[in-house]
C-alpha positions in Angstrom: 0.0 0.0 0.0 1.2 3.6 -0.7 2.1 5.7 2.3 -0.8 7.4 4.0 -0.7 11.2 3.6 -1.1 13.6 6.5 -0.8 17.4 6.9 1.9 18.8 9.2 1.6 22.5 9.8 4.1 24.6 11.8 2.5 27.4 13.8 3.8 30.8 14.7 5.9 31.9 11.7 7.0 35.5 12.5 7.0 35.1 16.2 10.8 35.4 16.4 13.8 35.0 14.2 14.6 31.7 15.7 11.1 30.3 15.1 11.0 31.7 11.6 14.4 30.5 10.6 13.7 27.0 11.9 10.4 26.8 10.0 12.1 28.0 6.7 14.8 25.3 7.2 12.2 22.6 7.6 10.2 23.8 4.6 13.3 23.7 2.5 13.9 20.1 3.7 10.3 19.1 2.9 9.7 18.2 6.5 6.5 20.3 6.7 3.3 20.7 4.7 3.3 24.5 5.5 3.2 27.2 8.1 0.9 29.8 9.5 2.0 33.4 9.8 1.5 35.9 12.7 1.2 39.0 10.6 0.6 41.5 13.5 4.0 40.9 15.1 7.0 43.1 14.2 9.2 40.2 13.1 6.8 38.9 10.5 7.4 41.4 7.7 11.2 40.9 8.0 10.8 37.2 7.3 7.8 37.1 5.0 9.9 37.6 1.8 11.6 34.3 2.6 8.3 32.5 2.2 7.8 33.4 -1.4 10.0 30.5 -2.8 7.6 28.1 -1.1 4.4 29.5 -2.7 2.7 26.7 -4.6 4.8 24.0 -3.0 3.8 24.5 0.7 0.6 25.6 2.4 1.2 29.2 3.5 -1.5 30.4 5.8 -2.6 33.1 8.3 -2.2 32.2 12.0 -4.9 34.6 13.2 -3.5 36.3 16.3 -5.8 38.0 18.8 -4.0 37.3 22.1 -0.4 38.5 21.5 1.0 41.8 20.3 -0.9 44.7 19.0 -3.9 44.9 16.6 -3.4 46.3 13.1 -6.0 49.0 13.7 -8.1 50.6 16.4 -9.6 47.9 18.6 -10.9 49.5 21.9 -12.4 46.3 23.3 -9.9 43.8 21.9 -6.9 45.8 22.9 -8.0 48.5 25.4 -4.4 49.4 26.2 -3.0 49.0 22.7 -2.1 45.3 23.3 -4.4 42.3 22.8 -5.9 40.8 25.9 -4.4 37.4 27.1 -6.4 34.3 26.3 -8.3 33.9 29.6 -9.6 37.5 29.4 -10.5 37.2 25.7 -12.4 33.9 26.3 -14.3 35.5 29.2 -15.4 38.4 26.9 -16.2 36.0 24.1 -18.5 33.9 26.2 -20.2 36.9 27.7 -20.6 38.6 24.3 -18.7 41.6 25.6 -16.8 42.4 22.4 -18.8 43.6 19.3 -18.4 41.0 16.4 -17.6 43.9 14.1 -14.4 44.6 16.0 -13.3 41.0 15.6 -14.3 41.1 11.9 -12.4 44.3 11.2 -9.2 43.0 12.7 -9.5 39.7 10.9 -9.9 41.6 7.6 -6.8 43.7 8.4 -4.7 40.6 9.1 -5.8 38.9 5.9 -5.1 42.0 3.9 -1.7 42.4 5.5 -0.9 38.9 4.5 -2.0 39.6 0.9 -0.1 42.9 0.7 3.2 41.3 1.7 2.9 37.9 0.0 0.9 38.9 -3.0 -1.7 36.2 -2.4 -4.6 35.1 -0.3 -3.6 32.7 2.5 -4.0 29.0 1.6 -5.5 28.4 5.0 -6.6 30.2 8.2 -6.3 29.0 11.8 -5.8 30.8 15.1 -3.0 31.3 17.6 -4.3 29.5 20.7 -7.2 28.4 18.6 -9.0 31.7 18.9 -10.7 31.3 15.5 -13.2 28.8 17.0 -14.3 30.9 19.9 -17.9 32.3 20.1 -18.2 35.6 18.2 -14.8 35.1 16.5 -15.8 32.2 14.3 -18.8 34.1 12.9 -16.6 37.2 12.5 -14.1 35.1 10.5 -16.8 33.9 8.1 -18.1 37.5 7.7 -14.5 38.8 7.1 -14.1 36.2 4.3 -17.4 37.1 2.8 -16.3 40.8 2.7 -12.9 39.9 1.0 -14.4 37.3 -1.4 -11.3 35.3 -2.2 -11.1 33.8 -5.6 -10.4 30.5 -4.0 -11.6 29.8 -0.5 -8.9 28.9 2.1 -9.2 25.7 4.0 -9.8 26.2 7.8 -8.3 24.3 10.7 -10.7 22.4 13.0 -8.6 21.8 16.2 -10.7 18.8 17.4 -10.8 15.0 17.1 -12.9 12.1 18.2 -13.0 11.3 21.9 -11.7 7.8 21.3 -8.7 9.0 19.3 -7.7 11.6 21.9 -7.9 9.1 24.7 -6.0 6.5 22.7 -3.1 8.9 22.0 -2.8 9.6 25.7 -1.0 12.9 25.2 -2.4 16.0 27.1 -5.8 14.4 27.0 -7.6 17.0 29.2 -6.2 19.9 27.1 -7.1 18.2 23.8 -10.6 17.5 25.0 -11.1 21.1 26.2 -10.0 22.5 22.8 -12.3 20.0 21.1 -15.1 21.2 23.3 -14.4 24.8 22.3 -14.5 23.7 18.6 -17.9 22.1 18.8 -19.9 23.0 15.7 -17.1 24.8 14.0 -16.6 22.1 11.3 -20.3 22.1 10.5 -20.5 25.9 10.3 -17.4 26.0 8.1 -18.7 23.4 5.7 -22.1 25.1 5.6 -20.3 28.3 4.5 -18.5 26.4 1.7 -15.1 26.0 3.4 -13.0 22.8 3.4 -11.7 21.5 6.7 -9.5 18.8 8.1 -11.2 15.6 9.3 -9.1 14.8 12.4 -6.5 16.7 14.4 -3.6 16.1 16.8 -0.5 17.8 18.1 -1.9 19.1 21.4 0.9 18.8 24.1 1.9 20.3 27.4 5.2 21.6 26.0 7.0 20.0 28.9 10.8 20.3 28.0 11.3 17.0 29.8 8.8 15.2 27.7 9.9 12.7 25.0 8.7 14.6 21.9 9.5 11.7 19.5 7.3 9.4 21.5 4.5 12.1 21.6 4.7 12.6 17.9 4.4 8.9 17.3 1.1 9.0 19.1 0.0 12.0 17.0 0.2 9.7 13.9 -2.7 7.6 15.2 -5.1 8.5 12.4 -8.7 7.7 11.6 -9.6 10.5 9.3 -8.8 11.1 5.6 -7.5 14.6 6.1 -5.5 14.3 9.3 -3.8 17.5 10.5 -0.9 17.6 13.0 0.1 21.0 14.4 3.7 21.6 15.6 5.8 24.4 17.0 9.5 24.1 15.9 11.9 26.9 16.6 15.2 28.0 18.0 15.1 29.7 21.4 16.3 33.2 21.7 15.7 36.3 23.9 13.0 37.6 21.6 11.1 34.4 21.9 11.5 34.2 25.6 10.1 37.7 26.0 7.0 36.9 23.9 6.1 33.3 24.7 6.6 30.8 27.6 7.2 27.9 25.1 10.9 27.9 24.4 13.0 24.7 25.0 10.1 22.6 23.7 10.4 24.4 20.3 14.1 23.4 20.1 13.1 19.8 20.8 10.6 19.8 17.9 13.0 21.4 15.5 15.8 18.9 16.2 13.4 16.0 15.9 11.8 17.2 12.6 15.2 17.7 10.9 16.5 14.3 12.2 16.8 10.9 10.5 14.7 9.6 13.3 11.7 11.5 12.0 12.1 10.1 8.5 12.5 6.6 9.8 9.3 7.0 11.9 7.3 8.1 8.9 8.7 5.1 6.9 7.9 2.7 9.8 4.3 4.1 10.0 4.0 4.1 6.2 3.0 7.8 6.2 4.1 10.9 4.2 3.8 14.6 4.6 1.3 16.2 2.1 -0.3 19.5 1.3 -4.0 19.8 2.1 -5.1 19.7 -1.6 -3.0 16.6 -2.2 -5.3 14.5 -0.1 
């Protein structure tokens, strides 16, 4: 039988030089399906030009960011002090309907347009930093933003959830994976109703414990029961910029070292799996 294809997407391109350089290296080595960009962060524009050689051969998407950095326009509720609210405060406002959907929509439009202005094309896919794109209010604002922009070809959307049995069987950060799946309830159905393609199953949720055996965790992520299986990952090289922005540092180094290793290739061969773009499956 031919190898089973799956989608491997690196999050957080543009977060820091170390993260962006690691992702570019893995794209060049064909160790990733693609990457999602954080276009509101200062480091993204400096690295975005380096993505252009991968257009058409990798999935280059928007990693919608609403919990880190500053908005690209005036957002009095989303960023009352000029910086986005942290995830717990954003979630509280989403579930209490305390932020006008228009404010979410306008920022999503700005981030998509910024991606287009720099790369010259619409994102191949859209997902969210800390999965914000599936939160109440934001998911509907995302669909509204896309309707306003009317892309020639609709991007595919990440559904960060999987079947209960699969999550339990993998045994990696089960509680966290179940919570994200709960937040995602109904998102796939809404996306399909609006004409968007989505992944069938999802894995990659982990604690980012630097003492964890990432190779073993990744092996569990390859337990697949869907046609379009998506695995998220967070490779990078730690530096001072990253440490100032994000608590996940050493775990990114672990992932980068694994994905560029022979061990990774041998694991895929042993599981009879191959990395593929979304549209190849």
